[in-house]
mmCIF file of the N, C-alpha and C atoms, coordinates in Angstrom:
data_MODEL
# 
_entry.id   MODEL 
# 
loop_
_atom_site.group_PDB 
_atom_site.id 
_atom_site.type_symbol 
_atom_site.label_atom_id 
_atom_site.label_alt_id 
_atom_site.label_comp_id 
_atom_site.label_asym_id 
_atom_site.label_entity_id 
_atom_site.label_seq_id 
_atom_site.pdbx_PDB_ins_code 
_atom_site.Cartn_x 
_atom_site.Cartn_y 
_atom_site.Cartn_z 
_atom_site.occupancy 
_atom_site.B_iso_or_equiv 
_atom_site.pdbx_formal_charge 
_atom_site.auth_seq_id 
_atom_site.auth_comp_id 
_atom_site.auth_asym_id 
_atom_site.auth_atom_id 
_atom_site.pdbx_PDB_model_num 
ATOM 1   N N  . UNK A 1 1  ? 0.907  -1.043 -0.117  1.00 0.00 ? 1  UNK A N  1 
ATOM 2   C CA . UNK A 1 1  ? 0.138  0.086  -0.024  1.00 0.00 ? 1  UNK A CA 1 
ATOM 3   C C  . UNK A 1 1  ? 0.617  1.084  0.142   1.00 0.00 ? 1  UNK A C  1 
ATOM 4   N N  . UNK A 1 2  ? 0.212  1.839  -0.980  1.00 0.00 ? 2  UNK A N  1 
ATOM 5   C CA . UNK A 1 2  ? 1.242  3.455  -1.134  1.00 0.00 ? 2  UNK A CA 1 
ATOM 6   C C  . UNK A 1 2  ? 1.128  4.057  0.139   1.00 0.00 ? 2  UNK A C  1 
ATOM 7   N N  . UNK A 1 3  ? 2.486  4.831  0.921   1.00 0.00 ? 3  UNK A N  1 
ATOM 8   C CA . UNK A 1 3  ? 1.942  5.487  2.325   1.00 0.00 ? 3  UNK A CA 1 
ATOM 9   C C  . UNK A 1 3  ? 1.986  6.861  1.621   1.00 0.00 ? 3  UNK A C  1 
ATOM 10  N N  . UNK A 1 4  ? 1.047  7.392  2.745   1.00 0.00 ? 4  UNK A N  1 
ATOM 11  C CA . UNK A 1 4  ? 1.147  8.800  3.087   1.00 0.00 ? 4  UNK A CA 1 
ATOM 12  C C  . UNK A 1 4  ? 2.337  9.803  3.092   1.00 0.00 ? 4  UNK A C  1 
ATOM 13  N N  . UNK A 1 5  ? 2.151  10.809 2.251   1.00 0.00 ? 5  UNK A N  1 
ATOM 14  C CA . UNK A 1 5  ? 3.224  12.100 2.401   1.00 0.00 ? 5  UNK A CA 1 
ATOM 15  C C  . UNK A 1 5  ? 3.144  13.054 4.267   1.00 0.00 ? 5  UNK A C  1 
ATOM 16  N N  . UNK A 1 6  ? 2.026  12.293 4.801   1.00 0.00 ? 6  UNK A N  1 
ATOM 17  C CA . UNK A 1 6  ? 1.854  12.847 6.204   1.00 0.00 ? 6  UNK A CA 1 
ATOM 18  C C  . UNK A 1 6  ? 2.372  12.085 7.149   1.00 0.00 ? 6  UNK A C  1 
ATOM 19  N N  . UNK A 1 7  ? 2.654  10.983 6.690   1.00 0.00 ? 7  UNK A N  1 
ATOM 20  C CA . UNK A 1 7  ? 3.996  9.832  7.754   1.00 0.00 ? 7  UNK A CA 1 
ATOM 21  C C  . UNK A 1 7  ? 5.475  9.591  6.762   1.00 0.00 ? 7  UNK A C  1 
ATOM 22  N N  . UNK A 1 8  ? 5.574  10.606 6.426   1.00 0.00 ? 8  UNK A N  1 
ATOM 23  C CA . UNK A 1 8  ? 6.999  10.818 5.388   1.00 0.00 ? 8  UNK A CA 1 
ATOM 24  C C  . UNK A 1 8  ? 7.780  11.066 6.724   1.00 0.00 ? 8  UNK A C  1 
ATOM 25  N N  . UNK A 1 9  ? 9.241  10.741 6.814   1.00 0.00 ? 9  UNK A N  1 
ATOM 26  C CA . UNK A 1 9  ? 10.198 11.648 7.717   1.00 0.00 ? 9  UNK A CA 1 
ATOM 27  C C  . UNK A 1 9  ? 10.530 13.181 7.065   1.00 0.00 ? 9  UNK A C  1 
ATOM 28  N N  . UNK A 1 10 ? 10.890 13.731 7.933   1.00 0.00 ? 10 UNK A N  1 
ATOM 29  C CA . UNK A 1 10 ? 10.988 15.288 7.623   1.00 0.00 ? 10 UNK A CA 1 
ATOM 30  C C  . UNK A 1 10 ? 12.119 15.723 6.637   1.00 0.00 ? 10 UNK A C  1 
ATOM 31  N N  . UNK A 1 11 ? 12.836 14.778 5.881   1.00 0.00 ? 11 UNK A N  1 
ATOM 32  C CA . UNK A 1 11 ? 13.987 14.996 5.080   1.00 0.00 ? 11 UNK A CA 1 
ATOM 33  C C  . UNK A 1 11 ? 13.341 14.337 4.050   1.00 0.00 ? 11 UNK A C  1 
ATOM 34  N N  . UNK A 1 12 ? 12.636 13.738 3.817   1.00 0.00 ? 12 UNK A N  1 
ATOM 35  C CA . UNK A 1 12 ? 12.054 13.031 2.870   1.00 0.00 ? 12 UNK A CA 1 
ATOM 36  C C  . UNK A 1 12 ? 11.477 14.180 1.500   1.00 0.00 ? 12 UNK A C  1 
ATOM 37  N N  . UNK A 1 13 ? 12.132 13.978 -0.110  1.00 0.00 ? 13 UNK A N  1 
ATOM 38  C CA . UNK A 1 13 ? 11.554 14.448 -0.767  1.00 0.00 ? 13 UNK A CA 1 
ATOM 39  C C  . UNK A 1 13 ? 10.922 14.001 -1.695  1.00 0.00 ? 13 UNK A C  1 
ATOM 40  N N  . UNK A 1 14 ? 11.264 12.500 -2.223  1.00 0.00 ? 14 UNK A N  1 
ATOM 41  C CA . UNK A 1 14 ? 10.340 11.814 -3.216  1.00 0.00 ? 14 UNK A CA 1 
ATOM 42  C C  . UNK A 1 14 ? 10.348 10.737 -2.404  1.00 0.00 ? 14 UNK A C  1 
ATOM 43  N N  . UNK A 1 15 ? 9.425  9.619  -3.355  1.00 0.00 ? 15 UNK A N  1 
ATOM 44  C CA . UNK A 1 15 ? 8.570  8.333  -3.061  1.00 0.00 ? 15 UNK A CA 1 
ATOM 45  C C  . UNK A 1 15 ? 8.594  7.909  -4.421  1.00 0.00 ? 15 UNK A C  1 
ATOM 46  N N  . UNK A 1 16 ? 8.786  6.105  -4.294  1.00 0.00 ? 16 UNK A N  1 
ATOM 47  C CA . UNK A 1 16 ? 8.898  5.440  -4.918  1.00 0.00 ? 16 UNK A CA 1 
ATOM 48  C C  . UNK A 1 16 ? 8.673  3.700  -4.831  1.00 0.00 ? 16 UNK A C  1 
ATOM 49  N N  . UNK A 1 17 ? 8.250  3.269  -5.892  1.00 0.00 ? 17 UNK A N  1 
ATOM 50  C CA . UNK A 1 17 ? 8.364  2.055  -5.391  1.00 0.00 ? 17 UNK A CA 1 
ATOM 51  C C  . UNK A 1 17 ? 8.887  1.020  -6.021  1.00 0.00 ? 17 UNK A C  1 
ATOM 52  N N  . UNK A 1 18 ? 9.337  0.308  -5.691  1.00 0.00 ? 18 UNK A N  1 
ATOM 53  C CA . UNK A 1 18 ? 10.866 -0.855 -6.618  1.00 0.00 ? 18 UNK A CA 1 
ATOM 54  C C  . UNK A 1 18 ? 9.294  -1.927 -7.115  1.00 0.00 ? 18 UNK A C  1 
ATOM 55  N N  . UNK A 1 19 ? 9.988  -2.670 -7.844  1.00 0.00 ? 19 UNK A N  1 
ATOM 56  C CA . UNK A 1 19 ? 9.410  -3.928 -8.607  1.00 0.00 ? 19 UNK A CA 1 
ATOM 57  C C  . UNK A 1 19 ? 8.928  -4.513 -7.651  1.00 0.00 ? 19 UNK A C  1 
ATOM 58  N N  . UNK A 1 20 ? 9.102  -5.135 -6.653  1.00 0.00 ? 20 UNK A N  1 
ATOM 59  C CA . UNK A 1 20 ? 8.893  -5.989 -5.478  1.00 0.00 ? 20 UNK A CA 1 
ATOM 60  C C  . UNK A 1 20 ? 7.562  -5.464 -4.733  1.00 0.00 ? 20 UNK A C  1 
ATOM 61  N N  . UNK A 1 21 ? 7.705  -4.059 -4.956  1.00 0.00 ? 21 UNK A N  1 
ATOM 62  C CA . UNK A 1 21 ? 6.636  -3.384 -4.179  1.00 0.00 ? 21 UNK A CA 1 
ATOM 63  C C  . UNK A 1 21 ? 6.607  -2.757 -2.987  1.00 0.00 ? 21 UNK A C  1 
ATOM 64  N N  . UNK A 1 22 ? 8.117  -2.816 -2.514  1.00 0.00 ? 22 UNK A N  1 
ATOM 65  C CA . UNK A 1 22 ? 8.484  -1.876 -1.635  1.00 0.00 ? 22 UNK A CA 1 
ATOM 66  C C  . UNK A 1 22 ? 8.347  -0.599 -1.914  1.00 0.00 ? 22 UNK A C  1 
ATOM 67  N N  . UNK A 1 23 ? 7.723  0.686  -0.952  1.00 0.00 ? 23 UNK A N  1 
ATOM 68  C CA . UNK A 1 23 ? 8.100  2.092  -1.129  1.00 0.00 ? 23 UNK A CA 1 
ATOM 69  C C  . UNK A 1 23 ? 9.227  2.251  -0.348  1.00 0.00 ? 23 UNK A C  1 
ATOM 70  N N  . UNK A 1 24 ? 9.901  3.519  -1.068  1.00 0.00 ? 24 UNK A N  1 
ATOM 71  C CA . UNK A 1 24 ? 11.470 3.943  -0.299  1.00 0.00 ? 24 UNK A CA 1 
ATOM 72  C C  . UNK A 1 24 ? 10.672 5.622  -0.398  1.00 0.00 ? 24 UNK A C  1 
ATOM 73  N N  . UNK A 1 25 ? 11.012 6.219  0.634   1.00 0.00 ? 25 UNK A N  1 
ATOM 74  C CA . UNK A 1 25 ? 11.173 7.662  0.612   1.00 0.00 ? 25 UNK A CA 1 
ATOM 75  C C  . UNK A 1 25 ? 12.635 7.467  0.570   1.00 0.00 ? 25 UNK A C  1 
ATOM 76  N N  . UNK A 1 26 ? 12.993 8.757  -0.446  1.00 0.00 ? 26 UNK A N  1 
ATOM 77  C CA . UNK A 1 26 ? 14.697 9.283  -0.773  1.00 0.00 ? 26 UNK A CA 1 
ATOM 78  C C  . UNK A 1 26 ? 14.564 10.488 -0.209  1.00 0.00 ? 26 UNK A C  1 
ATOM 79  N N  . UNK A 1 27 ? 15.781 11.000 -0.065  1.00 0.00 ? 27 UNK A N  1 
ATOM 80  C CA . UNK A 1 27 ? 16.281 12.210 0.089   1.00 0.00 ? 27 UNK A CA 1 
ATOM 81  C C  . UNK A 1 27 ? 16.338 12.933 -1.014  1.00 0.00 ? 27 UNK A C  1 
ATOM 82  N N  . UNK A 1 28 ? 17.246 12.392 -2.075  1.00 0.00 ? 28 UNK A N  1 
ATOM 83  C CA . UNK A 1 28 ? 17.538 13.224 -3.520  1.00 0.00 ? 28 UNK A CA 1 
ATOM 84  C C  . UNK A 1 28 ? 16.625 12.250 -3.801  1.00 0.00 ? 28 UNK A C  1 
ATOM 85  N N  . UNK A 1 29 ? 16.571 12.860 -5.272  1.00 0.00 ? 29 UNK A N  1 
ATOM 86  C CA . UNK A 1 29 ? 15.841 12.346 -6.808  1.00 0.00 ? 29 UNK A CA 1 
ATOM 87  C C  . UNK A 1 29 ? 16.385 10.886 -7.366  1.00 0.00 ? 29 UNK A C  1 
ATOM 88  N N  . UNK A 1 30 ? 15.657 9.898  -6.816  1.00 0.00 ? 30 UNK A N  1 
ATOM 89  C CA . UNK A 1 30 ? 16.439 8.789  -7.395  1.00 0.00 ? 30 UNK A CA 1 
ATOM 90  C C  . UNK A 1 30 ? 16.233 8.278  -9.089  1.00 0.00 ? 30 UNK A C  1 
ATOM 91  N N  . UNK A 1 31 ? 17.035 7.056  -9.579  1.00 0.00 ? 31 UNK A N  1 
ATOM 92  C CA . UNK A 1 31 ? 16.959 6.832  -10.608 1.00 0.00 ? 31 UNK A CA 1 
ATOM 93  C C  . UNK A 1 31 ? 16.461 5.462  -10.627 1.00 0.00 ? 31 UNK A C  1 
ATOM 94  N N  . UNK A 1 32 ? 15.856 5.359  -11.588 1.00 0.00 ? 32 UNK A N  1 
ATOM 95  C CA . UNK A 1 32 ? 15.058 3.710  -11.888 1.00 0.00 ? 32 UNK A CA 1 
ATOM 96  C C  . UNK A 1 32 ? 16.905 2.742  -12.892 1.00 0.00 ? 32 UNK A C  1 
ATOM 97  N N  . UNK A 1 33 ? 16.124 2.172  -12.384 1.00 0.00 ? 33 UNK A N  1 
ATOM 98  C CA . UNK A 1 33 ? 17.624 1.046  -12.886 1.00 0.00 ? 33 UNK A CA 1 
ATOM 99  C C  . UNK A 1 33 ? 16.677 -0.569 -13.357 1.00 0.00 ? 33 UNK A C  1 
ATOM 100 N N  . UNK A 1 34 ? 16.371 -0.301 -14.649 1.00 0.00 ? 34 UNK A N  1 
ATOM 101 C CA . UNK A 1 34 ? 15.576 -1.123 -15.446 1.00 0.00 ? 34 UNK A CA 1 
ATOM 102 C C  . UNK A 1 34 ? 15.991 -3.001 -15.179 1.00 0.00 ? 34 UNK A C  1 
ATOM 103 N N  . UNK A 1 35 ? 17.524 -2.985 -14.951 1.00 0.00 ? 35 UNK A N  1 
ATOM 104 C CA . UNK A 1 35 ? 17.893 -4.313 -14.598 1.00 0.00 ? 35 UNK A CA 1 
ATOM 105 C C  . UNK A 1 35 ? 17.249 -4.856 -13.445 1.00 0.00 ? 35 UNK A C  1 
ATOM 106 N N  . UNK A 1 36 ? 17.814 -4.205 -12.433 1.00 0.00 ? 36 UNK A N  1 
ATOM 107 C CA . UNK A 1 36 ? 17.267 -4.342 -11.168 1.00 0.00 ? 36 UNK A CA 1 
ATOM 108 C C  . UNK A 1 36 ? 15.926 -4.227 -11.086 1.00 0.00 ? 36 UNK A C  1 
ATOM 109 N N  . UNK A 1 37 ? 15.181 -3.513 -11.512 1.00 0.00 ? 37 UNK A N  1 
ATOM 110 C CA . UNK A 1 37 ? 13.750 -2.979 -11.172 1.00 0.00 ? 37 UNK A CA 1 
ATOM 111 C C  . UNK A 1 37 ? 13.870 -2.447 -9.625  1.00 0.00 ? 37 UNK A C  1 
ATOM 112 N N  . UNK A 1 38 ? 14.336 -1.111 -9.228  1.00 0.00 ? 38 UNK A N  1 
ATOM 113 C CA . UNK A 1 38 ? 14.618 -0.425 -8.505  1.00 0.00 ? 38 UNK A CA 1 
ATOM 114 C C  . UNK A 1 38 ? 15.049 0.923  -8.544  1.00 0.00 ? 38 UNK A C  1 
ATOM 115 N N  . UNK A 1 39 ? 14.544 1.652  -7.438  1.00 0.00 ? 39 UNK A N  1 
ATOM 116 C CA . UNK A 1 39 ? 15.064 2.888  -7.633  1.00 0.00 ? 39 UNK A CA 1 
ATOM 117 C C  . UNK A 1 39 ? 16.089 3.506  -6.622  1.00 0.00 ? 39 UNK A C  1 
ATOM 118 N N  . UNK A 1 40 ? 17.258 3.806  -7.416  1.00 0.00 ? 40 UNK A N  1 
ATOM 119 C CA . UNK A 1 40 ? 18.714 4.262  -6.591  1.00 0.00 ? 40 UNK A CA 1 
ATOM 120 C C  . UNK A 1 40 ? 19.073 5.523  -6.308  1.00 0.00 ? 40 UNK A C  1 
ATOM 121 N N  . UNK A 1 41 ? 19.497 5.944  -5.051  1.00 0.00 ? 41 UNK A N  1 
ATOM 122 C CA . UNK A 1 41 ? 20.126 7.619  -5.281  1.00 0.00 ? 41 UNK A CA 1 
ATOM 123 C C  . UNK A 1 41 ? 21.360 7.565  -5.543  1.00 0.00 ? 41 UNK A C  1 
ATOM 124 N N  . UNK A 1 42 ? 21.368 9.211  -5.894  1.00 0.00 ? 42 UNK A N  1 
ATOM 125 C CA . UNK A 1 42 ? 22.566 9.172  -7.311  1.00 0.00 ? 42 UNK A CA 1 
ATOM 126 C C  . UNK A 1 42 ? 23.632 9.303  -6.549  1.00 0.00 ? 42 UNK A C  1 
ATOM 127 N N  . UNK A 1 43 ? 23.602 9.868  -5.023  1.00 0.00 ? 43 UNK A N  1 
ATOM 128 C CA . UNK A 1 43 ? 24.758 10.021 -4.202  1.00 0.00 ? 43 UNK A CA 1 
ATOM 129 C C  . UNK A 1 43 ? 24.975 9.078  -3.247  1.00 0.00 ? 43 UNK A C  1 
ATOM 130 N N  . UNK A 1 44 ? 25.878 8.738  -2.990  1.00 0.00 ? 44 UNK A N  1 
ATOM 131 C CA . UNK A 1 44 ? 26.256 7.688  -1.535  1.00 0.00 ? 44 UNK A CA 1 
ATOM 132 C C  . UNK A 1 44 ? 25.621 8.166  -0.806  1.00 0.00 ? 44 UNK A C  1 
ATOM 133 N N  . UNK A 1 45 ? 25.866 9.456  0.088   1.00 0.00 ? 45 UNK A N  1 
ATOM 134 C CA . UNK A 1 45 ? 25.007 10.025 1.083   1.00 0.00 ? 45 UNK A CA 1 
ATOM 135 C C  . UNK A 1 45 ? 23.493 9.784  1.031   1.00 0.00 ? 45 UNK A C  1 
ATOM 136 N N  . UNK A 1 46 ? 22.749 9.317  -0.075  1.00 0.00 ? 46 UNK A N  1 
ATOM 137 C CA . UNK A 1 46 ? 21.284 9.425  -0.152  1.00 0.00 ? 46 UNK A CA 1 
ATOM 138 C C  . UNK A 1 46 ? 20.737 8.768  0.502   1.00 0.00 ? 46 UNK A C  1 
ATOM 139 N N  . UNK A 1 47 ? 20.048 9.258  1.388   1.00 0.00 ? 47 UNK A N  1 
ATOM 140 C CA . UNK A 1 47 ? 18.966 9.139  2.355   1.00 0.00 ? 47 UNK A CA 1 
ATOM 141 C C  . UNK A 1 47 ? 17.731 8.036  1.732   1.00 0.00 ? 47 UNK A C  1 
ATOM 142 N N  . UNK A 1 48 ? 17.319 6.645  2.426   1.00 0.00 ? 48 UNK A N  1 
ATOM 143 C CA . UNK A 1 48 ? 16.297 6.416  2.032   1.00 0.00 ? 48 UNK A CA 1 
ATOM 144 C C  . UNK A 1 48 ? 15.787 5.556  3.025   1.00 0.00 ? 48 UNK A C  1 
ATOM 145 N N  . UNK A 1 49 ? 14.466 5.179  2.981   1.00 0.00 ? 49 UNK A N  1 
ATOM 146 C CA . UNK A 1 49 ? 13.977 4.653  4.059   1.00 0.00 ? 49 UNK A CA 1 
ATOM 147 C C  . UNK A 1 49 ? 13.147 3.438  3.683   1.00 0.00 ? 49 UNK A C  1 
ATOM 148 N N  . UNK A 1 50 ? 13.039 1.991  3.293   1.00 0.00 ? 50 UNK A N  1 
ATOM 149 C CA . UNK A 1 50 ? 12.245 1.234  3.154   1.00 0.00 ? 50 UNK A CA 1 
ATOM 150 C C  . UNK A 1 50 ? 10.926 1.064  3.970   1.00 0.00 ? 50 UNK A C  1 
ATOM 151 N N  . UNK A 1 51 ? 9.674  0.766  3.209   1.00 0.00 ? 51 UNK A N  1 
ATOM 152 C CA . UNK A 1 51 ? 8.710  0.696  3.848   1.00 0.00 ? 51 UNK A CA 1 
ATOM 153 C C  . UNK A 1 51 ? 7.601  -0.379 3.855   1.00 0.00 ? 51 UNK A C  1 
ATOM 154 N N  . UNK A 1 52 ? 6.354  -0.736 4.364   1.00 0.00 ? 52 UNK A N  1 
ATOM 155 C CA . UNK A 1 52 ? 5.742  -1.689 4.259   1.00 0.00 ? 52 UNK A CA 1 
ATOM 156 C C  . UNK A 1 52 ? 5.490  -2.007 3.111   1.00 0.00 ? 52 UNK A C  1 
ATOM 157 N N  . UNK A 1 53 ? 5.042  -3.440 2.345   1.00 0.00 ? 53 UNK A N  1 
ATOM 158 C CA . UNK A 1 53 ? 4.826  -3.693 1.244   1.00 0.00 ? 53 UNK A CA 1 
ATOM 159 C C  . UNK A 1 53 ? 5.911  -4.738 0.340   1.00 0.00 ? 53 UNK A C  1 
ATOM 160 N N  . UNK A 1 54 ? 7.206  -4.813 1.180   1.00 0.00 ? 54 UNK A N  1 
ATOM 161 C CA . UNK A 1 54 ? 7.787  -5.487 0.595   1.00 0.00 ? 54 UNK A CA 1 
ATOM 162 C C  . UNK A 1 54 ? 7.601  -6.830 -0.414  1.00 0.00 ? 54 UNK A C  1 
ATOM 163 N N  . UNK A 1 55 ? 7.903  -6.776 -1.322  1.00 0.00 ? 55 UNK A N  1 
ATOM 164 C CA . UNK A 1 55 ? 7.623  -8.482 -2.163  1.00 0.00 ? 55 UNK A CA 1 
ATOM 165 C C  . UNK A 1 55 ? 6.178  -8.586 -2.135  1.00 0.00 ? 55 UNK A C  1 
ATOM 166 N N  . UNK A 1 56 ? 5.452  -7.806 -2.663  1.00 0.00 ? 56 UNK A N  1 
ATOM 167 C CA . UNK A 1 56 ? 4.138  -7.449 -2.408  1.00 0.00 ? 56 UNK A CA 1 
ATOM 168 C C  . UNK A 1 56 ? 3.123  -6.307 -3.442  1.00 0.00 ? 56 UNK A C  1 
ATOM 169 N N  . UNK A 1 57 ? 3.163  -6.656 -4.747  1.00 0.00 ? 57 UNK A N  1 
ATOM 170 C CA . UNK A 1 57 ? 2.829  -5.717 -5.629  1.00 0.00 ? 57 UNK A CA 1 
ATOM 171 C C  . UNK A 1 57 ? 1.304  -6.418 -6.699  1.00 0.00 ? 57 UNK A C  1 
ATOM 172 N N  . UNK A 1 58 ? 0.285  -5.947 -5.620  1.00 0.00 ? 58 UNK A N  1 
ATOM 173 C CA . UNK A 1 58 ? -0.539 -6.883 -6.076  1.00 0.00 ? 58 UNK A CA 1 
ATOM 174 C C  . UNK A 1 58 ? -1.675 -6.664 -7.282  1.00 0.00 ? 58 UNK A C  1 
ATOM 175 N N  . UNK A 1 59 ? -1.307 -5.462 -7.982  1.00 0.00 ? 59 UNK A N  1 
ATOM 176 C CA . UNK A 1 59 ? -2.113 -4.734 -8.950  1.00 0.00 ? 59 UNK A CA 1 
ATOM 177 C C  . UNK A 1 59 ? -0.521 -4.944 -10.333 1.00 0.00 ? 59 UNK A C  1 
ATOM 178 N N  . UNK A 1 60 ? 0.636  -5.123 -9.925  1.00 0.00 ? 60 UNK A N  1 
ATOM 179 C CA . UNK A 1 60 ? 1.385  -5.183 -10.849 1.00 0.00 ? 60 UNK A CA 1 
ATOM 180 C C  . UNK A 1 60 ? 1.637  -4.015 -11.510 1.00 0.00 ? 60 UNK A C  1 
ATOM 181 N N  . UNK A 1 61 ? 1.536  -2.773 -10.371 1.00 0.00 ? 61 UNK A N  1 
ATOM 182 C CA . UNK A 1 61 ? 1.821  -1.563 -11.041 1.00 0.00 ? 61 UNK A CA 1 
ATOM 183 C C  . UNK A 1 61 ? 3.334  -1.786 -11.855 1.00 0.00 ? 61 UNK A C  1 
ATOM 184 N N  . UNK A 1 62 ? 3.189  -0.600 -12.830 1.00 0.00 ? 62 UNK A N  1 
ATOM 185 C CA . UNK A 1 62 ? 4.577  -0.780 -13.542 1.00 0.00 ? 62 UNK A CA 1 
ATOM 186 C C  . UNK A 1 62 ? 5.422  0.632  -12.495 1.00 0.00 ? 62 UNK A C  1 
ATOM 187 N N  . UNK A 1 63 ? 6.378  -0.202 -11.784 1.00 0.00 ? 63 UNK A N  1 
ATOM 188 C CA . UNK A 1 63 ? 7.181  0.568  -10.911 1.00 0.00 ? 63 UNK A CA 1 
ATOM 189 C C  . UNK A 1 63 ? 7.839  1.814  -11.441 1.00 0.00 ? 63 UNK A C  1 
ATOM 190 N N  . UNK A 1 64 ? 8.038  1.544  -12.960 1.00 0.00 ? 64 UNK A N  1 
ATOM 191 C CA . UNK A 1 64 ? 9.155  2.837  -12.991 1.00 0.00 ? 64 UNK A CA 1 
ATOM 192 C C  . UNK A 1 64 ? 8.723  4.216  -13.162 1.00 0.00 ? 64 UNK A C  1 
ATOM 193 N N  . UNK A 1 65 ? 6.984  4.035  -13.170 1.00 0.00 ? 65 UNK A N  1 
ATOM 194 C CA . UNK A 1 65 ? 6.300  5.181  -13.279 1.00 0.00 ? 65 UNK A CA 1 
ATOM 195 C C  . UNK A 1 65 ? 5.561  5.784  -11.838 1.00 0.00 ? 65 UNK A C  1 
ATOM 196 N N  . UNK A 1 66 ? 6.418  5.367  -10.575 1.00 0.00 ? 66 UNK A N  1 
ATOM 197 C CA . UNK A 1 66 ? 5.852  5.385  -9.523  1.00 0.00 ? 66 UNK A CA 1 
ATOM 198 C C  . UNK A 1 66 ? 6.350  6.564  -8.769  1.00 0.00 ? 66 UNK A C  1 
ATOM 199 N N  . UNK A 1 67 ? 7.554  7.462  -9.092  1.00 0.00 ? 67 UNK A N  1 
ATOM 200 C CA . UNK A 1 67 ? 8.238  8.294  -8.694  1.00 0.00 ? 67 UNK A CA 1 
ATOM 201 C C  . UNK A 1 67 ? 7.362  9.286  -8.718  1.00 0.00 ? 67 UNK A C  1 
ATOM 202 N N  . UNK A 1 68 ? 7.155  9.884  -7.125  1.00 0.00 ? 68 UNK A N  1 
ATOM 203 C CA . UNK A 1 68 ? 6.760  11.042 -7.299  1.00 0.00 ? 68 UNK A CA 1 
ATOM 204 C C  . UNK A 1 68 ? 7.755  11.994 -5.859  1.00 0.00 ? 68 UNK A C  1 
ATOM 205 N N  . UNK A 1 69 ? 7.185  13.307 -6.147  1.00 0.00 ? 69 UNK A N  1 
ATOM 206 C CA . UNK A 1 69 ? 7.740  14.394 -5.077  1.00 0.00 ? 69 UNK A CA 1 
ATOM 207 C C  . UNK A 1 69 ? 6.689  14.531 -3.915  1.00 0.00 ? 69 UNK A C  1 
ATOM 208 N N  . UNK A 1 70 ? 7.428  15.442 -3.205  1.00 0.00 ? 70 UNK A N  1 
ATOM 209 C CA . UNK A 1 70 ? 6.917  15.435 -2.132  1.00 0.00 ? 70 UNK A CA 1 
ATOM 210 C C  . UNK A 1 70 ? 5.761  16.779 -2.754  1.00 0.00 ? 70 UNK A C  1 
ATOM 211 N N  . UNK A 1 71 ? 4.741  16.768 -2.526  1.00 0.00 ? 71 UNK A N  1 
ATOM 212 C CA . UNK A 1 71 ? 3.755  17.643 -2.425  1.00 0.00 ? 71 UNK A CA 1 
ATOM 213 C C  . UNK A 1 71 ? 3.704  19.251 -1.779  1.00 0.00 ? 71 UNK A C  1 
# 
């Protein structure tokens, strides 16, 4: 289930789902890695946090289209 921005850490500026269904908040804008089916931070220091839903993508959402910035 997609997390709500009201529950985001203060530092979080981006939200995206990996192809396994796991949602992550990111501090910096991540990039999509098609081979892995995951979003990765561009900087080594990028802060990210894995949220619930890991290994669960019930509606088979195209994860590469889930990136959104903080409203």
